[in-house]
C-alpha positions in Angstrom: 31.1 -20.2 2.9 30.3 -20.3 6.7 26.6 -19.5 6.0 26.4 -22.6 3.7 27.4 -24.7 6.2 25.6 -23.7 9.1 22.5 -21.2 7.9 23.4 -18.2 9.9 20.1 -16.4 10.8 19.4 -12.9 9.1 20.4 -10.9 12.2 23.6 -12.4 12.7 24.6 -11.9 8.7 23.3 -8.3 9.0 25.6 -7.7 12.2 28.7 -9.3 10.4 27.7 -6.9 7.4 27.6 -4.1 9.6 31.2 -4.6 10.9 32.5 -5.4 7.3 31.2 -2.2 6.1 32.8 -0.2 9.0 36.3 -1.5 8.5 35.9 -0.9 4.7 34.8 3.0 5.3 37.3 3.5 7.8 39.9 2.5 5.0 38.2 3.9 2.0 36.7 7.2 3.5 35.9 8.7 -0.2 33.1 6.3 -0.3 31.3 8.0 2.8 28.2 9.9 1.9 28.9 13.4 3.2 25.9 15.3 1.9 22.6 14.4 0.0 21.7 16.5 -2.6 17.9 17.1 -4.0 17.2 18.4 -7.1 13.4 18.8 -6.4 13.7 21.6 -3.7 17.3 22.9 -5.0 18.9 21.7 -1.8 21.9 20.0 0.0 21.9 18.5 3.5 25.7 18.1 4.6 25.5 15.1 7.2 28.8 15.8 9.2 29.2 13.6 11.9 26.6 11.4 10.5 28.1 10.4 7.2 29.6 7.1 8.4 26.8 5.7 10.3 24.5 7.0 7.3 26.7 5.5 4.8 26.7 2.0 6.7 23.0 2.1 7.1 22.8 2.8 3.3 24.8 -0.1 2.7 22.8 -2.7 4.8 19.3 -1.1 3.3 20.3 -1.8 -0.1 21.7 -5.3 0.9 18.3 -6.2 2.6 16.3 -4.7 0.0 18.0 -6.8 -3.0 18.1 -9.5 -0.9 14.4 -9.8 -0.9 13.9 -8.7 -4.1 16.2 -11.8 -5.6 13.2 -14.3 -6.0 12.9 -15.7 -9.5 15.2 -16.7 -12.5 16.9 -13.8 -14.3 15.1 -11.0 -12.0 18.3 -9.9 -10.1 20.5 -10.4 -13.3 18.5 -7.9 -15.6 17.8 -5.4 -13.0 21.5 -5.4 -12.1 22.5 -5.2 -16.1 20.4 -1.9 -16.3 21.4 -0.2 -13.2 25.1 -0.9 -14.1 24.6 0.2 -17.6 22.7 3.5 -16.3 25.7 4.3 -13.5 28.2 3.5 -16.8 26.7 6.2 -18.5 27.3 8.9 -16.2 30.9 8.2 -15.5 33.9 9.3 -17.7 36.3 7.2 -15.6 38.4 4.7 -17.7 38.6 2.8 -14.5 35.0 2.7 -13.6 34.3 1.9 -17.3 36.5 -0.9 -17.1 35.3 -2.8 -13.6 31.7 -1.8 -14.9 32.0 -3.7 -18.4 34.0 -6.7 -16.3 30.7 -6.7 -14.2 28.5 -6.4 -16.9 30.1 -9.7 -18.6 29.6 -11.5 -15.5 26.0 -10.8 -15.4 25.8 -11.8 -18.7 27.3 -15.1 -18.1 25.4 -15.5 -15.0 22.0 -14.7 -16.6 22.6 -17.2 -19.3 23.4 -19.9 -16.7 20.4 -18.7 -14.2 17.8 -19.2 -17.2 19.2 -22.9 -17.4 18.8 -23.1 -13.9 22.3 -24.1 -13.6 23.4 -21.5 -11.2 21.8 -19.0 -8.8 22.9 -16.1 -6.6 21.4 -17.2 -3.4 22.1 -14.8 -0.4 25.9 -14.7 -0.4 25.8 -13.8 -4.3 23.0 -11.1 -3.2 25.6 -9.4 -0.6 28.4 -9.7 -2.9 26.5 -7.6 -5.7 24.7 -5.3 -3.3 28.2 -4.3 -2.1 29.2 -3.8 -5.6 26.5 -1.9 -6.7 26.4 0.5 -3.6 30.0 1.3 -4.3 29.3 2.0 -8.0 26.2 4.4 -7.1 28.1 6.1 -4.5 31.1 6.8 -6.7 28.8 7.8 -9.5 27.1 10.2 -6.9 30.2 11.5 -5.7 31.8 12.4 -9.0 28.7 13.5 -11.1 27.6 16.7 -8.5 25.4 18.3 -11.0 24.2 15.2 -13.1 22.9 12.6 -10.2 20.4 13.6 -7.2 18.9 11.7 -4.4 15.9 11.5 -6.3 17.7 9.8 -9.2 19.0 7.2 -6.8 15.5 6.5 -5.4 14.4 6.1 -8.8 16.5 3.3 -9.8 16.3 1.7 -6.5 12.4 2.4 -6.6 11.2 -1.4 -7.2 13.3 -3.4 -4.7 12.9 -0.5 -1.9 8.8 -0.4 -2.3 8.8 -4.3 -2.4 10.8 -4.4 0.8 8.6 -1.7 2.6 5.4 -3.0 1.5 6.1 -6.7 2.9 7.8 -5.2 6.2 4.6 -3.0 6.6 2.1 -6.2 5.9 4.6 -8.6 8.5 4.6 -6.5 11.2 0.8 -5.5 10.8 0.2 -9.3 11.4 2.6 -9.3 14.3 5.2 -11.6 12.1 9.0 -10.7 11.8 9.9 -8.3 8.8 12.4 -11.0 7.9 10.3 -13.9 7.8 10.2 -15.2 4.4 6.8 -15.7 2.1 5.9 -15.6 -1.5 4.0 -12.1 -1.2 6.9 -10.2 -3.3 5.9 -8.8 -6.6 8.0 -11.0 -8.3 6.3 -14.2 -7.0 2.6 -12.6 -7.8 3.7 -12.0 -11.4 5.2 -15.2 -11.9 2.1 -17.0 -10.6 -0.1 -15.1 -13.2 2.2 -14.4 -16.2 5.1 -16.7 -16.1 9.1 -16.3 -16.2 9.8 -14.3 -19.1 6.8 -12.1 -18.9 7.4 -11.6 -15.0 10.8 -10.3 -15.9 9.5 -7.9 -18.5 7.1 -6.4 -16.2 9.7 -5.7 -13.8 12.3 -4.1 -15.8 10.4 -2.3 -18.4 9.0 0.4 -15.8 13.0 0.8 -14.6 14.2 1.2 -18.2 11.4 3.9 -19.0 11.9 5.9 -16.3 15.9 5.7 -16.9 14.7 6.8 -20.4 12.7 10.0 -18.9 15.9 11.0 -16.6 18.0 11.0 -19.1 16.0 12.3 -22.4 13.6 14.4 -20.7 13.4 17.3 -18.0 10.5 15.7 -16.7 10.5 16.3 -12.7 12.3 13.3 -10.8 9.1 13.3 -8.1 6.7 12.9 -11.1 9.1 9.7 -12.3 8.8 8.6 -8.7 5.0 8.8 -8.8 4.6 7.1 -11.8 6.7 4.3 -10.7 4.3 4.2 -7.6 1.1 3.9 -9.5 2.8 1.0 -12.2 3.9 -0.8 -9.0 0.4 -1.0 -7.3 -1.1 -1.2 -10.8 0.7 -4.6 -11.5 -0.1 -5.8 -7.7 -3.4 -4.7 -7.9 -4.1 -6.6 -11.4 -2.0 -9.4 -10.7 -3.7 -10.4 -7.8 -7.3 -10.9 -9.9 
């Protein structure tokens, strides 16, 4: 509400978010990421005293990535829907299922109205959903010790994180603020060439295919990440022609 009234700058909003994340984690310690499990190297890295700081940075990192990823109608809604459905399939908790189903109903309602241009997320909507998604991912990671690893999370977050890192790198090379908005995002590039529906299909299909590979095959997760890299840069290159 404050942001809508006086338009807070990104650094102010990020600082407020950090305080909120810290307070939350001090109250709900079970959401602190205490270790990083890597399937590829059969290795677990314990975070010890860095647990709280690392978790806060993960919250903030995902918030920024998803905020930059939100750019065209249906984009965020379809992405959240697919990720929540994937996490739902990994959990047996009744409370997790109930909460996730309520989120899915909310997202479906939002997607319909978003497509009709009656509603959009904006920064504040993305902040709320990025926080919810962070909690669902962490709870899934904590409760499924042998079923989900760091690589799984990197796969489902690949597109927003990769696009954010690419844009940060380009902006810094041009001596611009990494938070300065532009229309170099992959969704803007795809929208310009293919239109709304096709752009959204091209954005979400690699994620659905990657999730299917993780769920139904034994393909190495690093290979799936490399495949996503190839698809990402192919879409960029092909759409820029």
